[in-house]
NUNU-275548 format. One record per residue (C-alpha): residue in one letter; y negated, z negated, x negated; residue number from 1. Coordinates in Angstrom, 2 decimals. Example, Ala and Ser with C-alpha at 12.3 -4.5 7.8 and 13.67 -1.06 7.14 Angstrom:
2
- res;Y;Z;X;n
- A;4.50;-7.80;-12.30;1
- S;1.06;-7.14;-13.67;2
***
This chain:
496
- res;Y;Z;X;n
- M;39.85;-5.81;-0.78;1
- T;39.80;-5.37;2.61;2
- T;36.52;-4.22;4.68;3
- D;35.02;-3.80;7.90;4
- P;36.05;-0.50;8.73;5
- D;32.96;-0.13;11.26;6
- L;31.26;-1.06;7.77;7
- L;29.13;1.89;7.24;8
- L;26.89;0.66;4.54;9
- D;27.31;-3.02;2.46;10
- A;24.82;-3.41;-0.91;11
- R;25.11;-6.77;-2.21;12
- G;23.67;-8.60;-5.17;13
- V;21.26;-5.67;-5.98;14
- A;18.97;-6.39;-8.89;15
- K;16.33;-4.30;-10.80;16
- S;13.85;-5.03;-14.12;17
- F;11.22;-3.13;-15.31;18
- G;10.93;-4.35;-18.44;19
- A;9.61;-8.19;-18.20;20
- V;9.01;-7.40;-14.14;21
- R;12.06;-8.56;-11.99;22
- A;11.60;-6.33;-9.02;23
- L;14.99;-7.33;-6.99;24
- T;16.90;-10.45;-7.95;25
- D;19.54;-10.31;-5.15;26
- A;19.09;-8.27;-2.40;27
- H;21.49;-7.42;0.28;28
- L;21.79;-4.91;3.46;29
- S;24.52;-3.69;5.33;30
- V;24.90;-1.85;8.26;31
- A;27.57;-1.15;10.75;32
- R;28.84;1.78;13.23;33
- G;26.19;1.91;16.14;34
- E;23.61;-0.18;14.63;35
- V;20.28;0.21;13.54;36
- V;18.65;-2.03;11.17;37
- A;15.19;-2.73;10.00;38
- L;14.26;-3.48;6.62;39
- L;11.44;-5.55;6.46;40
- G;8.75;-7.37;3.51;41
- A;5.13;-8.03;3.02;42
- N;3.60;-5.82;0.14;43
- G;5.29;-6.61;-3.32;44
- A;8.58;-7.95;-1.44;45
- G;11.09;-5.29;-3.20;46
- K;11.24;-3.00;-0.42;47
- S;10.52;0.21;-2.12;48
- T;12.91;-0.25;-5.30;49
- F;15.49;-1.17;-3.01;50
- V;15.49;2.01;-1.30;51
- K;14.81;3.71;-4.34;52
- I;18.33;2.60;-5.98;53
- L;20.35;2.93;-2.32;54
- T;19.03;6.47;-1.99;55
- G;20.07;7.33;-5.85;56
- A;16.34;7.65;-7.50;57
- L;17.22;4.80;-9.48;58
- K;20.25;2.74;-10.97;59
- P;20.67;-1.26;-10.10;60
- D;20.69;-3.91;-13.15;61
- A;23.69;-5.38;-10.98;62
- G;25.29;-5.34;-7.77;63
- H;26.97;-2.83;-5.68;64
- V;26.60;-0.63;-3.07;65
- R;29.33;0.67;-0.91;66
- I;29.61;3.49;1.71;67
- R;32.02;3.30;4.24;68
- G;34.22;0.50;2.15;69
- A;34.04;2.97;-0.99;70
- E;31.86;2.21;-4.26;71
- A;29.07;4.26;-4.33;72
- R;28.33;6.13;-7.27;73
- V;24.52;7.05;-6.35;74
- G;22.98;8.17;-9.58;75
- S;20.88;10.94;-8.41;76
- P;19.41;11.35;-4.41;77
- A;21.93;14.95;-4.20;78
- A;24.81;12.40;-4.47;79
- A;23.27;9.53;-1.89;80
- R;22.80;12.30;0.54;81
- R;26.80;13.50;-0.64;82
- S;27.89;9.89;0.35;83
- G;26.59;9.87;3.89;84
- L;23.20;8.33;3.35;85
- V;19.86;10.46;4.15;86
- P;16.75;9.34;3.48;87
- V;13.45;10.74;5.30;88
- Y;10.22;9.61;3.48;89
- Q;6.89;8.70;4.74;90
- E;6.21;11.80;2.28;91
- P;7.41;15.03;3.42;92
- S;9.73;16.33;0.53;93
- L;9.09;19.98;0.72;94
- I;7.88;22.40;-1.92;95
- P;4.30;23.44;-0.99;96
- D;3.78;26.62;-2.24;97
- L;7.41;28.00;-0.20;98
- D;7.94;28.73;3.04;99
- I;10.25;26.57;5.77;100
- G;12.73;29.04;5.29;101
- D;12.66;28.62;1.55;102
- N;13.05;25.19;1.52;103
- L;16.08;24.88;3.77;104
- R;17.73;27.37;1.71;105
- L;16.61;25.13;-1.53;106
- G;18.09;22.02;0.25;107
- G;21.20;24.06;1.59;108
- T;20.42;23.43;5.19;109
- D;22.17;25.11;8.05;110
- R;19.43;26.66;9.88;111
- G;21.05;26.64;13.48;112
- D;21.45;23.42;13.07;113
- F;18.21;22.51;11.44;114
- R;16.40;24.68;14.85;115
- H;18.59;22.10;17.27;116
- W;16.85;19.16;16.00;117
- M;13.76;21.10;15.78;118
- E;14.06;21.28;19.96;119
- A;15.23;18.21;20.54;120
- L;12.14;16.69;18.04;121
- S;10.03;18.60;20.70;122
- L;9.08;21.56;17.45;123
- P;11.77;24.10;18.82;124
- D;8.42;27.33;17.96;125
- L;8.20;26.41;14.05;126
- R;8.15;29.79;12.13;127
- M;10.59;29.70;9.46;128
- D;8.11;31.72;7.02;129
- A;5.38;29.21;7.71;130
- L;4.26;28.05;4.56;131
- V;4.52;24.51;3.99;132
- R;0.79;23.96;2.44;133
- D;-0.58;24.84;6.21;134
- L;1.10;23.16;8.24;135
- P;-0.04;19.56;9.46;136
- L;1.88;16.49;8.11;137
- A;2.68;15.63;11.39;138
- T;4.83;18.40;11.43;139
- L;5.73;18.07;7.94;140
- R;7.47;14.59;8.85;141
- I;9.29;15.82;11.45;142
- V;10.61;18.75;9.43;143
- D;12.09;16.32;6.84;144
- L;13.69;14.51;9.68;145
- A;15.74;17.86;11.16;146
- R;16.73;18.71;7.75;147
- A;18.09;15.06;7.21;148
- L;19.99;14.92;10.80;149
- A;21.09;18.43;10.07;150
- A;22.93;16.67;7.36;151
- Q;24.86;14.63;9.66;152
- P;24.58;11.51;8.24;153
- D;26.76;8.62;8.19;154
- V;23.12;6.23;7.29;155
- L;19.91;7.73;8.01;156
- L;16.80;5.80;6.15;157
- L;13.64;6.00;7.68;158
- D;11.17;5.12;5.56;159
- E;7.39;4.86;7.62;160
- L;8.38;8.40;8.82;161
- T;5.68;7.35;11.87;162
- A;2.91;6.13;10.07;163
- A;0.31;8.71;11.60;164
- L;2.10;10.63;13.91;165
- P;0.91;10.88;17.40;166
- T;2.39;8.90;19.99;167
- D;4.59;11.65;21.97;168
- L;6.36;12.64;18.15;169
- V;6.72;8.44;17.73;170
- E;8.76;8.57;21.07;171
- R;10.87;11.62;20.01;172
- V;11.41;9.92;16.72;173
- L;13.01;6.60;18.61;174
- E;14.98;8.33;20.83;175
- V;16.81;10.15;18.50;176
- A;17.47;7.75;16.22;177
- R;18.86;5.26;18.92;178
- A;21.02;8.49;20.03;179
- Q;22.13;8.65;16.25;180
- A;23.31;4.99;16.69;181
- E;25.00;5.78;19.80;182
- D;27.29;8.30;18.47;183
- G;28.42;5.88;15.83;184
- R;26.23;6.15;12.43;185
- G;23.89;3.66;11.22;186
- V;20.41;3.86;10.93;187
- I;17.91;2.01;8.46;188
- Y;14.16;1.77;9.73;189
- I;11.49;0.74;7.35;190
- S;8.15;0.31;9.96;191
- H;4.71;-2.06;9.83;192
- R;5.31;-1.86;13.60;193
- F;7.00;-4.46;15.08;194
- A;6.48;-3.05;18.80;195
- E;8.52;0.09;17.49;196
- I;10.97;-2.49;15.59;197
- A;11.37;-4.10;19.37;198
- A;12.01;-0.99;20.75;199
- L;14.87;0.52;18.56;200
- C;16.54;-1.83;16.18;201
- D;19.22;-4.31;16.83;202
- R;19.01;-6.78;13.63;203
- A;16.06;-7.09;10.70;204
- T;17.01;-8.07;7.29;205
- V;13.95;-9.66;5.51;206
- L;12.79;-9.44;1.74;207
- R;10.87;-12.06;-0.25;208
- D;10.38;-12.12;-4.21;209
- G;13.07;-9.24;-4.83;210
- R;15.84;-10.85;-2.98;211
- T;17.19;-11.28;0.60;212
- V;15.90;-14.31;2.59;213
- G;17.62;-14.06;5.89;214
- E;18.53;-11.55;8.75;215
- A;17.53;-11.88;12.42;216
- R;18.71;-10.36;15.52;217
- I;15.72;-8.72;17.25;218
- E;15.37;-10.44;20.81;219
- P;11.38;-11.45;22.36;220
- G;9.89;-14.25;19.97;221
- V;11.59;-12.94;16.78;222
- E;7.98;-11.99;14.94;223
- E;7.27;-15.59;14.42;224
- R;10.35;-16.33;12.62;225
- V;10.41;-13.11;10.71;226
- V;6.78;-13.87;9.69;227
- E;7.86;-17.05;8.55;228
- M;10.54;-15.76;6.09;229
- M;8.24;-13.06;4.64;230
- L;5.62;-15.91;3.60;231
- G;8.15;-18.54;2.68;232
- A;6.70;-21.70;1.19;233
- K;3.40;-23.07;3.55;234
- I;0.09;-23.52;1.78;235
- D;-2.24;-26.67;2.14;236
- L;-4.93;-24.57;3.87;237
- E;-7.06;-27.40;5.04;238
- K;-7.38;-28.56;1.13;239
- R;-8.03;-24.68;0.17;240
- A;-10.49;-24.39;3.08;241
- A;-13.03;-27.07;1.15;242
- E;-12.44;-25.18;-1.62;243
- V;-13.81;-22.06;-0.86;244
- A;-16.35;-22.98;2.08;245
- R;-19.56;-21.14;1.46;246
- P;-22.86;-20.68;3.03;247
- K;-22.71;-17.31;5.09;248
- P;-25.01;-14.73;3.81;249
- A;-27.75;-13.66;6.03;250
- G;-30.58;-10.75;5.84;251
- Q;-29.98;-7.25;5.83;252
- P;-26.37;-5.96;4.72;253
- R;-25.83;-4.25;1.41;254
- L;-23.30;-1.89;3.25;255
- S;-23.00;-1.27;6.72;256
- V;-19.97;0.81;7.96;257
- Q;-19.94;1.55;11.25;258
- G;-16.35;3.94;13.29;259
- L;-15.65;5.34;10.00;260
- A;-12.89;7.64;10.38;261
- V;-11.09;9.68;7.10;262
- A;-8.32;11.65;7.14;263
- P;-5.14;11.34;7.05;264
- K;-5.02;7.79;8.52;265
- L;-8.12;5.68;8.51;266
- T;-9.31;6.25;12.07;267
- D;-12.26;3.66;13.08;268
- A;-13.49;1.17;10.55;269
- S;-16.14;-1.09;11.19;270
- F;-17.96;-4.01;9.21;271
- T;-20.84;-5.48;7.12;272
- L;-21.00;-6.45;3.73;273
- H;-24.34;-8.71;2.37;274
- P;-25.44;-9.57;-0.91;275
- G;-23.30;-12.32;-2.48;276
- E;-20.69;-12.07;-0.11;277
- V;-16.98;-10.97;-1.03;278
- L;-15.78;-9.25;1.64;279
- G;-11.58;-8.89;1.73;280
- V;-9.39;-6.39;3.28;281
- V;-6.08;-6.89;4.19;282
- A;-3.08;-4.19;5.16;283
- L;0.39;-3.57;4.32;284
- E;0.76;0.20;3.11;285
- G;-0.54;3.22;3.98;286
- Q;-2.81;2.12;6.72;287
- G;-5.95;3.79;5.97;288
- Q;-7.26;1.31;3.33;289
- D;-7.03;4.26;0.74;290
- E;-9.03;6.80;3.01;291
- L;-11.67;3.63;3.08;292
- F;-12.30;3.01;-0.41;293
- E;-12.08;6.76;-1.64;294
- A;-14.60;7.53;0.82;295
- L;-16.76;4.87;0.30;296
- A;-16.70;5.97;-3.39;297
- G;-17.44;9.55;-2.81;298
- F;-13.94;11.00;-3.39;299
- R;-13.00;11.67;0.36;300
- Q;-15.32;12.99;3.31;301
- P;-15.63;11.55;6.08;302
- A;-14.39;12.81;9.68;303
- A;-16.65;10.45;11.49;304
- G;-18.47;7.21;11.65;305
- S;-21.51;6.32;9.18;306
- I;-22.09;4.84;6.31;307
- E;-25.47;3.09;5.27;308
- V;-26.93;1.41;1.89;309
- D;-29.44;-1.25;2.16;310
- G;-30.49;0.04;5.83;311
- A;-30.43;4.06;5.18;312
- P;-28.19;6.32;5.93;313
- A;-25.73;7.42;3.18;314
- R;-23.66;10.40;2.57;315
- F;-21.66;10.86;-0.47;316
- G;-20.54;14.34;-1.68;317
- H;-19.28;13.29;-5.07;318
- P;-18.60;10.16;-6.90;319
- A;-21.81;10.27;-8.86;320
- D;-23.58;10.42;-5.55;321
- A;-21.69;6.84;-4.58;322
- I;-22.78;5.84;-8.13;323
- A;-26.65;6.98;-7.69;324
- A;-26.59;4.82;-4.50;325
- G;-25.03;1.65;-6.52;326
- L;-21.21;1.37;-5.21;327
- S;-18.80;0.93;-8.28;328
- F;-15.64;1.94;-7.76;329
- V;-12.21;0.15;-9.55;330
- P;-9.06;1.86;-8.65;331
- G;-6.10;0.14;-8.47;332
- D;-4.65;2.30;-11.32;333
- R;-6.41;1.06;-14.54;334
- A;-5.67;4.18;-15.94;335
- E;-7.94;5.70;-13.98;336
- A;-10.73;3.47;-14.67;337
- L;-10.66;3.49;-18.86;338
- F;-10.98;5.37;-21.53;339
- R;-7.49;4.81;-23.06;340
- E;-8.27;5.87;-26.42;341
- R;-11.41;4.15;-26.59;342
- S;-12.32;0.68;-28.20;343
- V;-12.96;-2.51;-25.96;344
- R;-16.62;-2.49;-26.94;345
- E;-16.97;1.49;-26.06;346
- N;-15.02;0.92;-22.29;347
- I;-17.28;-2.16;-21.68;348
- A;-20.50;-0.36;-23.24;349
- M;-19.44;2.90;-20.92;350
- P;-22.29;1.88;-18.44;351
- F;-25.17;1.49;-21.08;352
- S;-24.39;4.40;-21.91;353
- A;-24.97;6.39;-18.44;354
- R;-27.97;5.06;-18.25;355
- M;-29.61;6.26;-21.14;356
- R;-32.84;7.96;-20.88;357
- R;-33.64;11.36;-22.85;358
- W;-36.21;9.93;-25.29;359
- G;-36.66;6.40;-26.25;360
- P;-34.91;3.39;-28.65;361
- L;-31.61;2.34;-27.92;362
- R;-31.36;-1.43;-26.79;363
- L;-28.21;-1.40;-28.61;364
- R;-28.60;-5.05;-29.82;365
- H;-29.17;-5.79;-26.25;366
- E;-25.99;-3.67;-24.94;367
- K;-23.97;-5.16;-28.02;368
- A;-24.83;-8.76;-26.61;369
- R;-23.93;-8.10;-23.33;370
- V;-20.60;-6.76;-23.96;371
- A;-20.27;-10.02;-26.08;372
- E;-21.13;-12.09;-23.55;373
- A;-18.80;-9.88;-21.15;374
- I;-15.75;-10.14;-23.54;375
- G;-16.14;-14.15;-24.17;376
- R;-16.89;-14.79;-20.67;377
- L;-13.07;-12.82;-19.77;378
- Q;-11.30;-14.42;-22.84;379
- I;-10.72;-10.97;-23.55;380
- D;-7.64;-10.35;-26.30;381
- T;-9.69;-8.08;-28.83;382
- R;-7.14;-8.18;-31.52;383
- A;-5.90;-4.39;-30.73;384
- Q;-9.30;-3.26;-29.71;385
- G;-8.83;-0.42;-31.72;386
- E;-7.82;1.32;-28.22;387
- V;-7.80;-0.32;-25.20;388
- Q;-4.38;0.80;-24.04;389
- R;-2.84;-0.94;-26.77;390
- L;-4.08;-3.96;-24.28;391
- S;-1.78;-5.76;-21.95;392
- G;-2.38;-4.82;-18.25;393
- G;-3.77;-7.87;-17.99;394
- N;-6.52;-7.17;-20.52;395
- Q;-7.43;-3.70;-19.51;396
- Q;-7.75;-5.20;-15.58;397
- K;-10.05;-7.57;-17.88;398
- V;-12.14;-4.54;-19.45;399
- T;-12.37;-3.20;-16.17;400
- I;-14.08;-5.90;-14.26;401
- G;-15.94;-6.85;-18.11;402
- R;-17.94;-3.66;-18.18;403
- W;-19.66;-4.35;-14.66;404
- L;-20.09;-8.44;-15.43;405
- A;-22.20;-7.11;-18.74;406
- H;-24.05;-3.76;-16.95;407
- G;-24.52;-5.53;-13.41;408
- V;-23.55;-4.45;-10.28;409
- R;-24.80;-3.89;-6.84;410
- T;-21.98;-3.19;-4.54;411
- L;-18.27;-3.17;-6.41;412
- L;-15.37;-1.66;-4.36;413
- L;-12.38;-3.01;-5.86;414
- F;-9.24;-2.13;-5.13;415
- D;-6.28;-4.66;-5.51;416
- P;-7.10;-5.65;-9.24;417
- T;-4.85;-8.47;-9.53;418
- R;-2.03;-6.16;-9.20;419
- G;1.06;-6.36;-11.98;420
- I;-1.01;-9.03;-13.80;421
- D;0.26;-12.41;-14.79;422
- V;-0.76;-15.96;-12.77;423
- R;-3.24;-16.97;-15.59;424
- T;-4.72;-13.61;-15.86;425
- K;-5.32;-13.72;-11.89;426
- R;-6.71;-17.15;-12.24;427
- Q;-9.50;-15.89;-14.53;428
- I;-10.27;-13.09;-12.36;429
- Y;-11.18;-14.69;-8.92;430
- P;-14.03;-17.17;-10.54;431
- L;-15.20;-14.00;-11.95;432
- V;-15.49;-12.19;-8.61;433
- R;-17.09;-14.93;-7.18;434
- D;-19.47;-15.18;-10.29;435
- L;-20.57;-11.10;-9.77;436
- A;-21.50;-12.79;-6.42;437
- E;-23.41;-15.45;-7.32;438
- Q;-25.34;-13.08;-9.18;439
- G;-26.09;-10.95;-6.32;440
- A;-23.98;-8.48;-6.08;441
- A;-21.58;-7.54;-2.86;442
- I;-18.08;-6.83;-3.35;443
- L;-15.33;-5.05;-1.58;444
- Y;-12.19;-6.58;-2.13;445
- Y;-8.33;-4.69;-1.25;446
- T;-5.83;-6.80;-2.21;447
- S;-2.13;-6.83;-1.78;448
- E;-1.35;-10.76;-2.00;449
- L;-2.43;-12.56;1.07;450
- E;-3.03;-15.31;-0.67;451
- E;-6.04;-14.16;-2.63;452
- V;-7.96;-14.11;0.41;453
- P;-9.13;-17.22;0.49;454
- L;-9.67;-17.82;-3.70;455
- A;-11.55;-14.92;-3.70;456
- C;-12.83;-13.96;-0.56;457
- D;-15.92;-15.35;2.38;458
- R;-14.14;-13.31;5.13;459
- A;-11.34;-10.80;5.46;460
- I;-11.03;-7.56;7.52;461
- V;-7.43;-6.96;8.69;462
- I;-6.30;-3.37;9.09;463
- F;-3.55;-1.67;11.04;464
- N;-2.52;1.87;12.08;465
- G;-5.71;3.02;10.92;466
- R;-8.10;0.34;12.54;467
- V;-10.13;-2.88;11.71;468
- V;-7.75;-5.35;14.36;469
- D;-9.09;-8.52;13.01;470
- I;-11.75;-10.39;11.51;471
- V;-10.80;-13.67;9.40;472
- E;-13.19;-16.07;7.91;473
- A;-11.65;-17.32;4.45;474
- T;-11.65;-20.86;5.79;475
- E;-9.35;-19.68;8.38;476
- A;-7.07;-17.50;6.24;477
- D;-4.43;-18.52;7.38;478
- E;-1.32;-16.07;6.10;479
- A;0.58;-16.34;8.89;480
- R;-2.46;-14.47;11.29;481
- L;-3.06;-12.52;8.18;482
- M;0.47;-11.09;8.36;483
- R;0.70;-11.49;12.47;484
- A;-2.60;-9.10;12.04;485
- A;-1.47;-6.38;9.49;486
- Y;1.76;-6.14;11.44;487
- G;0.02;-5.28;14.42;488
- L;1.05;-8.61;16.27;489
- T;-2.48;-10.36;17.05;490
- G;-6.14;-10.12;16.35;491
- T;-8.86;-8.58;17.81;492
- E;-10.28;-5.11;17.24;493
- G;-13.96;-5.30;16.76;494
- A;-16.61;-4.72;13.70;495
- A;-17.83;-7.13;11.52;496
***
């Protein structure tokens, strides 16, 4: 078989399934000498799975990966590095309890080469005896990059490396990446920032629904074409707008957030949320949405800004404080919200137990009636209700929401509630969220799927790079607009 001598990496027909879930069906990507290629796609497009296969963390079910024309047997990250493909991830791959020198020894990194690259990246004075856990995140990301460069990779993969880096370090990263290409190496660049892609990359490869759907040269005006490739089929927004048009809430907000900053990624979030309203939160991975929800749920402390509940200042030192203020959190990981070895009834009834007074009769009949009503309303499969962990993922998610349907809730923080569940169950959850709002609940609803905004929400805020950059009415929630704002292309920063 003849191959292009300038082709450093050629991945074709890559497929990967996890049980019944097909994460990749037909992904391909190529990188030539002297080329920087952006790998793009919306949340859930398959980027993470593809990267794990390229870097040896996962084995593909089908397809091939060739490096310098030879079939790559990248059965482990170490094997991938030996083949010449070296990744640098958003989260540092360093051992916190060891110092920098020990981490270099474990990875077989030459100290002289490492120091050369730290100087090139404008951090020449790092001490080798500095403990990793004592260093700021930005420094650790640069350390990881310097380690990768010291390995002299044929293909350097940068996965959201510049997220939360200060501007001067972002510029140094881009300069070093471009220098790698000019030296005849290849770079794969993954970022949610189109400005960086336009400044650095030669070409973009776009994934959607687990397959490569197109490529584009980076040139003026290419952003619109890339967004169209990521979105796929157009949606009948006029029909959907008619379905979701609802009266705007009035009166005092249930929740008011102003200038909220939460380390490490959220820098400036402002919005209001009224009783009876579902406010969507749209953001690509790692833009600060996790910090926002965890601060409102009492798991993190804000560095700046204010939170008001029903017009009164609120500060949550513990999740119990948020619950006492009427804020209930449903995390994206269902395992965090459920007592997996307890029954469906016990899981749904748990808030009733939390409200019990020390003395007085138990209202078991009332509790059972409300639980039964929630189970029936949600059509929860109770055949395996002896242990909730035996239910399907969709039924488990219904239990987490049914808990608040039965108990009643003032402010509900829903974090990606339909992630990983089937379409039928999703269509049951949307009206459920609306029912809770119509009963007076205020709901903050983060979703990784743009099409959910007009189906479930009244308005949506878009977060990019830690800031609220756009505010969209559900009747105007064009997926293209949301995607552009989520990539920092358009939108007006401000408060909702």
